C-alpha positions, 0 to 999 in steps of 0.5 A, spaced: 499 500 499 505 504 502 509 503 495 502 504 491 501 510 494 508 513 493 508 510 486 501 515 485 504 521 488 510 521 483 505 520 478 501 526 480 508 530 480 510 528 474 503 530 471 504 537 474 511 538 471 507 536 464 502 541 465 506 546 467 511 545 462 506 546 456 503 552 459 509 556 460 511 553 452 504 557 450 506 563 455 513 564 452 511 566 445 516 570 441 516 578 442 515 582 435 521 587 436 520 594 435 525 601 434 528 602 441 529 610 441 532 609 449 539 609 450 542 602 451 549 600 453 551 593 452 556 591 457 560 585 456 565 583 462 571 579 459 576 575 462 581 570 457 576 570 452 580 571 445 577 565 443 569 567 444 569 575 444 570 576 436 563 572 435 560 576 439 562 583 437 561 581 430 554 580 432 554 586 436 556 591 430 550 588 426 545 590 431 538 593 428 532 597 431 536 600 436 537 608 435 542 609 440 547 604 443 553 603 446 558 597 447 563 596 453 567 591 453 571 591 460 578 587 460 578 583 466 585 582 467 585 577 462 592 573 461 591 572 453 590 576 447 583 578 449 585 586 449 587 585 442 581 582 439 576 587 442 581 593 440 580 591 432 572 592 434 573 598 437 578 602 432 573 600 427 566 602 430 565 609 434 560 606 439 565 600 442 569 602 447 575 598 451 575 599 459 581 596 463 578 593 470 581 594 476 584 590 481 580 585 484 578 587 491 578 581 496 571 581 498 569 581 490 568 575 486 571 577 479 565 577 474 561 581 479 566 586 480 567 587 473 559 588 471 559 593 477 565 597 474 562 597 467 555 599 469 557 605 473 561 607 467 555 606 463 550 609 468 547 614 464 543 609 459 536 607 461 537 600 459 543 596 462 544 589 457 549 584 460 552 579 456 557 574 457 563 573 451 561 566 449 554 568 447 551 569 440 545 573 438 541 575 432 540 582 429 535 583 432 536 580 439 537 586 443 531 590 440 527 584 441 529 583 449 527 590 450 521 590 447 519 584 451 521 587 457 517 594 455 511 590 453 511 586 460 512 592 463 518 589 467 524 591 470 528 586 468 528 580 463 533 574 462 532 571 455 535 564 456 540 563 451 539 556 447 544 551 450 549 548 445 551 541 446 556 537 442 559 532 447 556 527 451 556 530 458 553 537 455 547 533 452 546 530 459 547 536 463 545 542 459 538 540 457 536 540 465 538 548 465 531 550 461 528 544 463 528 545 471 524 552 471 520 551 465 517 545 468 517 547 476 516 555 475 509 558 473 513 563 468 507 568 467 506 569 475 514 569 476 514 575 471 509 579 475 511 577 482 516 581 486 517 575 490 524 572 490 522 565 491 519 565 484 525 567 480 529 564 475 535 568 470 540 567 466 546 571 467 549 570 460 544 575 457 541 580 462 536 587 461 535 591 466 533 598 466 538 602 470 534 606 475 532 599 478 539 596 478 541 602 482 536 602 487 537 595 488 544 596 489 546 592 482 552 587 483 555 591 489 549 587 493 551 581 491 559 582 490 561 575 494 555 571 490 558 565 486 550 564 482 551 572 480 545 572 475 539 568 480 542 573 486 541 579 482 534 578 480 533 576 487 536 582 489 531 586 484 525 583 486 526 584 494 527 592 492 520 591 489 522 590 482 519 585 477 521 581 471 524 574 470 526 569 465 524 568 458 525 564 452 531 567 448 533 560 444 531 564 437 535 570 439 541 568 442 545 561 444 551 560 447 556 554 448 558 554 456 563 548 456 567 545 450 568 538 454 567 534 460 573 537 465 570 544 463 563 542 464 565 538 471 569 544 473 563 549 471 558 546 475 562 544 481 564 551 482 557 553 484 552 548 485 554 547 493 552 554 493 546 553 490 543 548 495 546 552 501 548 546 505 550 539 505 543 537 509 540 540 503 544 537 498 542 530 500 535 532 501 535 534 494 539 529 491 534 523 495 528 527 492 531 527 485 532 520 485 525 518 488 521 523 482 526 521 476 530 515 477 525 511 481 520 511 476 524 508 471 527 503 475 519 501 476 518 501 469 523 496 468 520 491 473 514 492 469 510 497 473 505 501 469 504 507 474 512 507 473 512 507 465 507 513 466 511 517 470 517 516 466 514 518 459 511 524 462 517 526 465 520 525 458 514 529 455 516 535 459 523 534 457 521 534 450 517 540 451 523 544 454 527 541 448 522 544 443 522 551 446 529 551 447 531 548 440 534 542 443 535 535 442 529 531 443 532 524 444 536 526 450 530 526 454 530 519 454 536 519 457 533 523 463 534 518 469 542 518 467 542 526 467 539 526 474 545 521 476 550 525 473 547 531 475 548 529 483 555 526 482 556 534 480 553 536 486 556 531 491 563 533 488 562 540 488 561 539 496 567 535 496 571 540 493 568 546 496 570 543 503 577 542 501 577 549 498 579 547 491 574 551 488 576 556 483 574 559 476 578 563 470 584 562 474 581 565 481 579 562 488 573 562 490 
C-alpha cells in the first residue's frame, strides 16, 4: 500500500511538471521587436576570452532597431590576447570601447566586480544589457529583449539563450537548465511577482532598467555571490522590482563548456552554493532520485505507474527541448542526467570543503 501510494504521488508530480511545462511553452511566445529609442549600454565582462569575444562583437556591430547604443568591454585582467581581439572592433566602431579592469578587491568575486565597473561607467543609459563573451546574438536580439521587457512592464528580463551541446556531458547536463525552470516555475506569475522565491535568471543575457539596477544596489549588493545571475534577480525583486526569465533561444545561443572537464569544473564551482548546506544537498539528491530515477527503476520491473511517470517526465523534457531548440532524444536519458547532476552536486561540496574551487584562475 505504501509503495502504491508513493508511486501515485510521483505520478501526480510528473503530471504537474508536464502541465506546467506546456502552460509555460504557450506563454513564452516570441515577442516582435520594435524600434528602441532609449539609450542602451551593452556591457561585456571579459577575462581570457580571446577565442570567444570576436564572434560576439561581430554580432553586436550588426544590431538593428536601436537608435542609440554603445558597447563597453571590460578587460578583467586577462592574460591572453583578449585586448587585441577587442581593440580591432574599438578601432572600427565609434560606439565600441574597451575599459581596463581594476585589481580585484578581496571581498568581491571577479565577474561581479567587472559588471559593477561597467555599470557605474554607463549609468547614464536607460537600459543596461549584460552579455557574457561566449554568447552569440541575432541582429534583433537586443531590440527584442527590450521590447519584451517594455511590453510586460518589467524592470528586468533575462532571455535564456539556447544552450549548445556537442559532447556527451553537455547532452546530459545542459538541457536540465531550461527544463528546471520551465517545468517547476509558473513563468507568468514569476515575471509579475516581486517575490524572490519566484525567480529564475541567466547571467549570459540580462537586461535591466538602470534606475532599478541602481536602486537595488546592483552587483555591489551581491559582490561575493557565486551564482550572480540568480542573486541579482532576487536582489531586484527584494527591492520591489519585477521581471524574470524568458525564452531567448531564437535570439541568442551559448556553448558554456567545450568538454567534460570544463563542464565538471563549471558546475562544481557553483552547485554547493545553490543548495546552501550539506543537509539541503542530501535532501535534494534524495528527492531527485525518488522522482526521476525511481520511476525508471519501477518501469524496468514492469510497473505501469512507473512507465507512465517516466514517460510524463520525458514529455516535459521534450517540451523544454522544443522551446529551447534542444535535442529531443536526450530527453529519454533523463534518469542518467539526474544521476550525473547528483554526482556534480556531491563533488561540488567535496571540492568546496577542501578549498579547491576556482574559476578562471581565481580562488572562490
